[in-house]
N, C-alpha and C positions, 0 to 999 in steps of 0.2 A: 875836019870831022872829029879829030881827037879833042879839040878845044870844046866843041859842042857837047861831046860825051862827058868831059870833065865838069862843065858847068851844070849839066843835067844831074850828074852824080852828087855834086855839091848841094844842089837843090833838094835832092832826095835825102841826103844826110841831114840837111838843115831841118827838113820836115820831121825826120825821125827824132832829131835832137829836141824839137819842140814838144813832140809827144812825150818823150821821157821827162822833160821838165814839168809838163802838166801832171803826169802820173806821180812824180816825186812830190809836187805841191799838194796833190790830193792825199797822198800817203801821209805827208807831214800833218795835214789837217786832221786826219783820222787819229794819228798817234797823239797829237796834242789834245784832242778831245778825250781820248781814252786815258791819258795821263794827267788830265786837268786836276788841280787840287780839289779834293772833295769838300764842297761847301756843306756846312751844317744843315741837316734837315730840321724843319720845324713844323708845328701844326699849321695846316693851311686850310683855307676855304676853297675847296675844289670847285664849287659852283661859280665862285667869283673868277677863278683862274680860267675856266672854260668860257665864261661870258667875255672876259677881257680878250682872250685869244680870238674869239669870234669877231669882236668889234675891231680888232687890228687887221683881220684878214678878209672878212666877208663884207661886201658892200651891198650889192643888189641881190645876192643869193637869198633864197628863203631858208631861214634857220629855225628849226623846230626843236626846242630843248625841253626835255622831260626830266624833272628832278624828283627823286623819291623823298620820302619823309624820314626825319631823324637819322640823317646820314652818319655813319660811323666815322670817327676821326682818323685822319691819316697824317703822317709826317712826310714831308718831301721838300725838295729844293724848288721853290715856286718858279723861279726863272726857267729851270729845266723843263718843268711840266708845261709852262707856257709854250716853250719850243715844240714840245710834243704835239700840242693841239694846233698850233700855227701850221706845222708841217702837214698834219692830217687834213686840216681845212683847205690848205693850198692844193693838195692832191685831189680832194673832192671837187673843188672849184674847176680844176683843169679837166677832170673827168666828165663834167657836166657841160659840154660845149654848147648845148642849146638850153641852158638854164635847168632848174630842178630844185630839189630840196635836200638840204643837209640836216639829218636828224641825229640828235644826241640823247642818249639815256644815261643818267647817272643815278645809281641806286646801290643799296647794300645787296651783296650777293647772298641773300637769305636762302635761296634754293640750291646753292652750291653749283651753279651752272658752270663754274670753272672746271668741274669734273668731266665736262664734255671734251676738254682739251688736256688737262693735267690733273694730278692728284696731290696737290700741296696741302700741308697742314695749315690751320689757322683760318681767320676770317678775312674777307676781301670786299673792297668796294669795286663795283663793276661799272665801266664806262663803255658804251657802244657808240661808235661813230659810223653812220651809214650815209651813202649818197645815192642819188637816182641816176647815176651815169650808166655806162655800158657794162660795168663790172670788170672783174679781173679774170682773164683766161686761166683755166685750170692749170695749164702747164707753167704759168708764171708763179703760182702760189708758193711752191717750195723755195723759190729763189728771191722772193719779194723783199726780204730784209737783208740780202747780201750786199756788201759794198759794191758800188759801181753798176749794180743791175738797174737798168732803166729801159723803158719803152718809149721815152720821149726824146726826140732829137734835141741836141744842144744841152741836155741836162746831165748832171754829174752822177746821179744815182746814189746820193748820200742822205736824202731826206728821210726815208724809211729806216735806213741803217741807224741814223741818229735817234729816231724815235725808239727803235728796238733797244739800243744801248742804254738810253735814259731809263726806260721802263725796267730793264733788267737790273740796272744799278740801284733802283729803288726796291728791289726784291719782288718785282711784279712780273706779270706775264702779258704778252700781246699775241693775238692770233688774227689772221685775216681769212675772210671767205668772200665768195661772190654770191650774192643773193639778190639778183636783179641788178643792183649796183654793187659797189664795194662795201664791205662791212669789216670794221676793226673792233675787236673785243679786247679791252684792257682791264686787267685785274691788279689792283694795288692793295698791299697788305695794310691792315688797320692797326691802330694802337689799342690792343685789346684791354690793356689796363685801364683805359679811360671809358670803356663801355660799361654802362650802369647795369 
């Protein structure tokens, strides 16, 4: 009986050890992302970035992309913004279990809709990503960008944390709401010196 108890204890400790290893690995990933060398930002074509992210991620999903006219210029690390939209599109795909439409609006925030969420100075380009899934329960909204928060079995809960970190590192803002499906509002600062 003692032997059985010992092997059971060893099994439990082995499981606990594996959990700690996973947590350490995930923590290391977050730290390496946060401490990654800052790549130089450059002027980018945000329309092309969003289209590329959609082509990498979306296959059979309906993708409805609305682009405003005379978009203000932004500086960013293109690879990081690709990651933002890939993560958001994957989330949208997973939320629409029975198909649906992913809608994206890209436009100058002429009407300062950012003030619905925050009161920053300056001009911003606004990107809205919406899906026609079941939406986000209200009680999840405050924790949505927290590390390791997930509602999906087997997921790590780092996708939206990564999105939030990248947008914040670009001097931008991101907000989520549930409007039928999930909706993400992203505001990126523009290079005002280049606006005519």
